[in-house]
C-alpha positions as CSV (number, residue, x, y, z in Angstrom):
1,M,0.0,0.0,0.0
2,E,1.4,3.4,-1.0
3,S,1.4,6.2,1.4
4,Y,0.5,9.6,-0.1
5,T,1.2,12.8,1.6
6,A,-0.4,15.9,0.3
7,M,1.8,19.0,-0.1
8,R,1.0,21.7,2.3
9,E,1.3,25.5,1.9
10,D,3.9,26.7,4.4
11,R,5.0,30.2,3.8
12,Q,7.1,30.2,7.0
13,M,9.2,27.4,5.7
14,L,9.8,29.4,2.4
15,V,10.7,32.5,4.4
16,I,13.2,30.5,6.5
17,A,14.7,29.1,3.4
18,H,15.3,32.6,2.0
19,I,16.5,34.1,5.3
20,S,18.8,31.2,6.1
21,Q,21.1,32.5,3.3
22,L,22.1,35.2,5.7
23,L,24.0,32.5,7.7
24,D,26.9,33.4,5.3
25,L,27.4,36.5,7.5
26,I,28.1,34.2,10.5
27,T,29.6,31.2,8.9
28,V,31.3,30.8,5.6
29,I,29.1,28.1,4.0
30,G,26.0,28.0,6.2
31,G,24.1,30.2,3.8
32,F,24.5,27.4,1.2
33,I,24.2,24.3,3.4
34,V,21.0,25.2,5.4
35,P,18.9,26.2,2.3
36,L,20.2,23.1,0.5
37,I,19.1,20.8,3.4
38,L,15.7,22.6,3.7
39,W,15.1,22.2,-0.1
40,A,16.2,18.6,-0.2
41,T,14.0,17.6,2.8
42,Q,10.9,19.7,2.2
43,K,10.6,19.9,-1.6
44,D,8.1,17.1,-1.7
45,R,6.2,18.3,1.4
46,V,5.9,22.1,1.1
47,L,4.1,23.7,-1.9
48,G,6.6,25.9,-3.8
49,M,9.7,24.7,-2.0
50,D,11.1,23.0,-5.0
51,E,10.9,26.2,-7.1
52,H,12.2,28.4,-4.3
53,G,14.9,26.0,-3.4
54,K,16.2,25.9,-7.0
55,M,16.2,29.7,-7.1
56,I,18.1,29.9,-3.8
57,M,20.7,27.4,-4.9
58,N,21.2,29.1,-8.2
59,F,21.6,32.4,-6.4
60,Q,24.1,31.0,-4.0
61,I,26.1,29.4,-6.7
62,S,26.0,32.6,-8.8
63,L,27.2,34.7,-5.8
64,F,30.1,32.2,-5.3
65,L,31.1,32.4,-9.0
66,Y,30.8,36.2,-9.1
67,S,33.0,36.4,-6.1
68,I,35.7,34.2,-7.7
69,V,35.6,36.4,-10.8
70,C,36.1,39.4,-8.6
71,V,39.4,38.2,-7.1
72,P,41.6,38.5,-10.2
73,L,39.9,41.8,-11.0
74,I,41.2,43.1,-7.6
75,F,44.7,42.6,-8.7
76,L,44.3,43.7,-12.3
77,F,42.1,46.8,-12.0
78,G,41.1,47.4,-8.4
79,L,37.5,47.3,-9.6
80,G,37.2,43.8,-8.1
81,L,36.7,45.4,-4.6
82,L,33.8,47.4,-5.8
83,L,32.2,44.5,-7.6
84,L,32.8,42.3,-4.5
85,A,31.0,44.9,-2.4
86,V,28.1,44.8,-4.8
87,V,28.0,41.0,-4.7
88,W,28.1,41.1,-0.9
89,I,25.2,43.7,-0.8
90,F,23.2,41.6,-3.2
91,G,23.8,38.6,-0.9
92,I,22.3,40.4,2.0
93,V,19.5,42.5,0.4
94,L,17.9,40.1,-2.1
95,P,17.3,37.2,0.4
96,V,15.5,39.7,2.7
97,I,13.4,41.1,-0.1
98,N,12.5,37.6,-1.4
99,A,11.7,36.4,2.1
100,I,9.2,39.2,2.4
101,K,7.7,38.4,-1.0
102,A,7.5,34.7,0.0
103,S,5.6,35.6,3.2
104,N,3.1,37.6,1.2
105,G,2.7,34.8,-1.4
106,E,4.2,36.9,-4.2
107,P,6.6,35.4,-6.8
108,C,10.3,35.7,-6.0
109,H,13.1,36.6,-8.3
110,Y,16.9,36.9,-7.9
111,P,18.3,39.1,-10.7
112,L,21.6,38.3,-12.5
113,T,21.3,34.7,-11.3
114,L,22.8,32.0,-13.5
115,K,20.2,29.2,-14.1
116,L,22.3,26.2,-13.4
117,I,19.7,24.1,-11.6
118,S,16.4,23.8,-13.4
């Protein structure tokens, strides 16, 4: 006999997934690990978690790649510091904005995000 669990709407879990990205401010990789665990464990249980989880993972990977690109630019032109500051600000502001949108049931979007996970 198969067990079927209906997906539930849980906006709080979506908000937690977005806000957990801010763990990068405290730990180095917590902002990637915690949303990954939430997405992997809740994508079949919480309505919208699969979509939000993919967005969050793509955003985190994009931030990492943009940060890596900024390092050589620091040595070459000095502009890397400015770009790194922009990446850092995006990493703080966009998760908060999207957490608010998720709590209101609005669609979320992370601009300039590479779509690596679809």
